[in-house]
N, C-alpha and C positions, 0 to 999 in steps of 0.2 A: 504493500499499500504506499502511495506517495501523497505528499500534500504540496500544492502550489499555493504560495503566500504572495500575496500583493501589498505591500506596505507604503504608505505614504502619509503626509502630513496636511490635514484640512486647515484652510486659511480660518484665522480668528472669527468667529461668527458664523461661520459658514458649515459647521458640522451637520446640522439637520439637512440644509441642501444637499450635501455631499451623500448623506445616508439614504435620502428619498432618490437621488439619481442612481445609486448602486442598487436599490430594491427593484427600480424599474428596469435597469440593464439586466437585472438577472432573469425577468421576465421576457424581454424583447431580444436577448442575446444569449444569456446563460442557458436557458432551457432549450433554446434552438440548436446550439452546439452539444447538446448531451449532458449537461451538468444538472444533476437531479438536485432538487431542493434540499433534501437530507444530505446531501454531500457538500454543502457549502455553509460557511459561517461567516458573519460579519462582526468584526470586533473593534470596539472603539476605547481608548484610554478612559481609565477610571481612578483607581488607586495606585498609586506608585508610579504612574506613567503620565505622560503628558495627556491632557484631554483632548489634544488635537490629532493624537495617533490613530489611525484606521488601517485595520488588516483585513483583507478579503481572502478567505481561505477556500480552497476546495480540494476534495480527496478524489484520487482516481487508482486505478489498479495498476496501470504502468506508463512509462513515459511516452509509449505509442499513442494511447488515449489522450495523453495532455497535448502532444504535438498536433494530433487529429483536431482536436478541439480549438487549438490556437489557430490552425490553419481556416477552420470553418468560420472561425470568429472574425479574421480579416475580410472574408469574403461577405460579412453580414453588412449591409449598408447602416443597419442601426448602430454597430459598435462605433464606426467613425463619428456619428451624430453625438452619441453619448460622451465620448472622448473630448469632443469640442465643447459640450455643456460642462464636463467635469473640471476642464482647464481652469475657469475661474474661481474654482471653490478649492484647488488643490495648490499648495505651495510647490512652485516650479523647482525641479530637481531633487525632490524628495522621494520620487517613487522608485520602487525596486522590486525585483520578483525574487522569490527565493523557492527553491526547490527542496523539500525534505523527504527523507525516507522514513518510515514508521517502522520500528523495531518492537519485536515483543520482549517483555520482560518475563522470564521463566523463574518459577520458585528455586531457591538453591537447593540442592540434594546434598 
């Protein structure tokens, strides 16, 4: 199992706009590229982190699934529209993708 995590900083006073856009993106783009709602998490800073931190995560089975979803995403005209709408609510230069592999924790024997 893998997790793709998109992290960025929302501009001051723009968190609600940012979250609302990401929720709409999930319906118009995410679900159309095969990302199931149960495989996605939207996290925002709360205690111990900056309130402007945003993390959008998706779980997938293998890297090929992620690559296919990203290719489909780029062909979806709604994706470009949402990226233009997100630009004014995100601090420029703060966005990055991280790909994580989930490992199991087995009890010690």
